[in-house]
C-alpha positions, 0 to 999 in steps of 0.5 A: 418112203411116203409118211402115213398119217393115221386119222383120229390118232395123229391129228392129220388134216387136209382141205376136205374138212380138216381130217386125212382120209383113213387107210382102208383095207377092203380085203380082210377076212374073219372066222365067225365066233360060232365057228371058233367055238365049234373047234372047242366043242367038236359040234359042227357050225351050221354044217361045217366041222372046225378042226385045228391042224398040227400047225395050229391053223383052222381046218374047215370040213363040210361033207367031203370038202376039206380046206385049211386056212393058212394062218393061226390068226384066224382064231383072233377076234376083233380086238386081238387083231387090232394091233396087227393091222394098226402096226401095218399102217391100216386104219380101217378093215372092211371085213368079210367072212373067210370065203370057204364059208360062203358054202353056196352048196348047202341047203338054203335052210342051213345057209340062211341062218348062218348068213344071219349069224355072220352078219349080226356078228359083223354089226357087233364089230362095227358098232363096238369099234366104229373107227376101225371096222366096216363089214361086208355081209355074206349072202345065201346065194343058193336062195336069190330071194333070201339074198336080196332080203339079207342084203337089204337088212345088212345095209339098212338095219345092220349098217354094213357097206355091202356084201362079199360074194363068190366068183360063181354060185355052184358053177353058175356065172354072174351073167346068169339071169337068176343072179341079176336080182342080187346085182340090181339090189346092190346097185339100188342100195349103193352097196359095194359087192366084193367078188372073191374066188370061192371054190376053183373049178379047175382044181383037178388040173392043179392038184399040187404046189398050191397052184389051185390058189396061185392059178385057180383063184385068178382064173375064177376072178377072170371068168367072173369079170368076163361073164359080166362083160360079155353077158351084157350085165354091166349095161343092166346095172351100170352104176353097180360098185364091184370090187375084184380081189387079187388085182382082178385075176388075169383080166387086165393082162387079157384085155387085149384078147377081150377086145380083139375077140369082141371085134372078130367073134360075133358071139362076143358081141351079142350082148355088150354095147361097148368094148370090153376094155371100156367096161373094165374101167368101170370096175374096181380092183384091189392092189393084192398083186404081190408085184409092183409091175403087175400093180402098175399094169392094172392101174395103166389098164383101168385107171388110177381111180379104180384100184383100192388097197387089199391085203387078204388079212390074215391069209398066208397069201396076203400082204403083211406090210401093205402100206410099206409095200405101196409106198415102196412101189417106185413106179407109182406117183405119190398121187397114185399111192394115196389113191390106192391107200385112201382116196379111191375107197373114200369115193367108192364107199363115201367118206361118211361111211368110213368115219363114225358120227361125231 
């Protein structure tokens, strides 16, 4: 098993200036402090009631929409969770709000102050624990202009590294011209956009067995990737930094159909200038596949430089021992393992954004 060196705590060094790059988890979620307090007071947090299930886990209720979070660790604040992810071998968490709180269906008047509150709290995390946390803003995407402004504020004033966004916005895919200003702003700012499922549009077909997660989430991510590719969006924003959750859903497994469709279907060639598989290699994907074979396939499809560590902490569908798991994947070379754990995200986010100023 590969030894994991903890920068800043172990005194590791390498040829890039005497320090080992940290192990970075780009896929970690939190429940805002205001929402945690709402569970005690009974008052809604920006339109959402927060309840505690019989198992002690959070339940979020917004209008008729009710969703349970699968772990009691969502109640933990930034200090309480440090020991857990440190023990798992992770040095830095890149934190975003739990996706059920994206809530793009709310009125903008409710969503904008909620986003401000979430992002201000993330700023507090990253300034109080600068060696351990980086933040991804939430955006009120039901108001594109406000989202562009908030992304600028998040990066330039709050010091966050980008934003987490849903795979669609109220049913609107990312090839929509309406959403292009957000992508352009992210590209101009050099901000990472982490794309995560938020509200599966096939839940009616998946009512049992939690398949809305097992199948619905990868479906949503695949649709987001397909929309960006076939809509020609990646030609509009060629330098954008996009990271997709859960190994990119089914996109890598479907790449052959993407390319074949491009060759034989005129509507699939209307906008993109290149083969879909070429665009796929411009994107980043997290490692959360729960299968060494699937992870190997993603790497073979998009390249070893395009995969970064993601755990989905603290979700029950997450990866509890990510470093041990990556280290145990016999089909990966040591260079590929280090790429997933450290090197690729250091290029994606720049090393200076992952280390506090000395």
